[in-house]
C-alpha positions as CSV (number, residue, x, y, z in Angstrom):
1,M,15.5,-0.8,1.1
2,D,15.0,-1.5,-2.6
3,G,11.7,-2.6,-4.1
4,A,12.4,-6.3,-3.9
5,Q,13.4,-6.0,-0.2
6,L,10.2,-4.0,0.5
7,L,8.0,-6.6,-1.1
8,R,9.7,-9.4,0.9
9,W,9.3,-7.4,4.0
10,A,5.6,-6.8,3.2
11,E,5.0,-10.5,2.5
12,R,6.7,-11.5,5.9
13,Q,4.4,-9.1,7.7
14,G,1.3,-10.6,6.1
15,Y,0.5,-7.8,3.7
16,T,-1.1,-8.7,0.4
17,F,-1.9,-6.7,-2.8
18,T,-5.2,-7.0,-4.6
19,W,-5.7,-5.8,-8.1
20,A,-9.1,-5.2,-9.6
21,D,-10.8,-3.5,-12.4
22,D,-11.3,0.3,-11.9
23,W,-13.4,1.3,-14.9
24,D,-16.2,3.2,-13.0
25,L,-16.2,6.5,-14.7
26,G,-19.9,7.0,-14.7
27,G,-20.4,5.3,-18.1
28,K,-17.9,7.7,-19.8
29,S,-14.7,7.0,-21.6
30,H,-11.5,8.2,-20.1
31,T,-11.3,10.9,-22.8
32,D,-14.8,12.2,-22.0
33,Y,-14.3,11.9,-18.3
34,Y,-10.9,13.7,-18.1
35,G,-11.8,16.2,-20.8
36,P,-10.0,18.0,-23.6
37,G,-6.3,18.2,-23.4
38,S,-6.0,15.2,-21.2
39,A,-3.3,12.5,-22.0
40,Y,-6.2,10.2,-23.1
41,E,-7.1,12.5,-25.9
42,E,-3.7,12.2,-27.4
43,C,-2.8,8.5,-26.5
44,G,-6.3,6.9,-26.7
45,E,-8.2,4.7,-24.3
46,P,-6.2,2.3,-22.1
47,S,-6.9,-1.4,-22.5
48,T,-6.9,-2.0,-18.7
49,C,-7.7,0.3,-15.8
50,E,-7.1,-1.1,-12.4
51,T,-6.9,-0.4,-8.7
52,C,-4.4,-1.9,-6.2
53,D,-5.2,-2.3,-2.6
54,M,-2.6,-3.1,0.1
55,V,-4.2,-5.2,2.8
56,D,-2.8,-6.2,6.2
57,A,-2.9,-9.6,7.9
58,N,-6.2,-8.5,9.6
59,G,-7.9,-7.7,6.3
60,D,-7.7,-3.9,6.8
61,M,-6.8,-1.8,3.8
62,V,-3.7,0.2,4.6
63,D,-3.1,1.8,1.1
64,S,-4.8,2.0,-2.2
65,L,-4.1,3.5,-5.6
66,G,-6.6,3.6,-8.5
67,C,-6.9,4.4,-12.2
68,I,-3.6,2.5,-13.0
69,D,-3.8,2.1,-16.8
70,D,-2.2,-0.6,-18.9
71,A,0.2,-1.8,-16.1
72,S,2.7,-4.4,-17.0
73,E,3.8,-7.0,-14.4
74,E,7.0,-5.0,-13.8
75,Y,5.0,-1.8,-13.2
76,R,2.7,-3.7,-10.9
77,R,5.6,-4.7,-8.8
78,E,6.8,-1.1,-8.6
79,V,3.3,0.1,-7.5
80,E,3.3,-2.6,-4.8
81,A,6.9,-1.7,-3.7
82,D,5.9,2.0,-3.5
83,M,2.9,1.2,-1.4
84,A,5.2,-0.9,0.9
85,R,7.6,2.0,1.1
86,E,4.8,4.3,2.3
87,V,3.6,1.8,5.0
88,Y,7.1,0.8,6.2
89,P,7.9,3.9,8.3
90,A,4.6,3.7,10.3
91,W,5.4,0.0,10.9
92,V,8.8,0.7,12.2
93,K,7.5,3.5,14.5
94,A,4.8,1.1,15.9
95,Q,7.5,-1.6,16.5
96,R,9.6,0.9,18.4
97,R,6.7,2.1,20.5
98,S,5.8,-1.5,21.2
99,R,9.3,-2.3,22.4
100,S,9.5,0.8,24.5
101,T,6.3,0.1,26.2
102,W,7.4,-3.5,26.9
103,R,10.7,-2.3,28.4
104,A,8.8,0.2,30.7
105,R,6.6,-2.7,31.8
106,K,9.5,-4.9,32.4
107,R,11.3,-2.2,34.6
108,T,8.1,-1.8,36.6
109,L,7.9,-5.5,37.2
110,R,11.5,-5.6,38.5
111,R,10.9,-3.0,41.3
112,P,10.6,-4.6,44.7
113,V,7.2,-4.6,46.2
114,A,6.9,-3.0,49.7
115,L,5.0,-5.2,52.1
């Protein structure tokens, strides 16, 4: 599936993505926190630093990524699609397991009962 399909799938399953500030570096700048030679030393401080949480329909966090600097709307969609891509295989496996369990129960219910 491509990114747009993954995002539609996630929405249909009740997943949501929450973006929030992620500036907590213990009062230090990015340059000071990551030290000499970091990309921040060359490029300078970002104007935004955020975290993205992927939350299921029950309100449980299923994936999270932090320290996302200067994300455009397009990049935000890419991050969200990548998170959905990581969650999707586990969801498919759970669906198969659920169907398999249901089929086994159905077969058990069809067996004649000895009186």
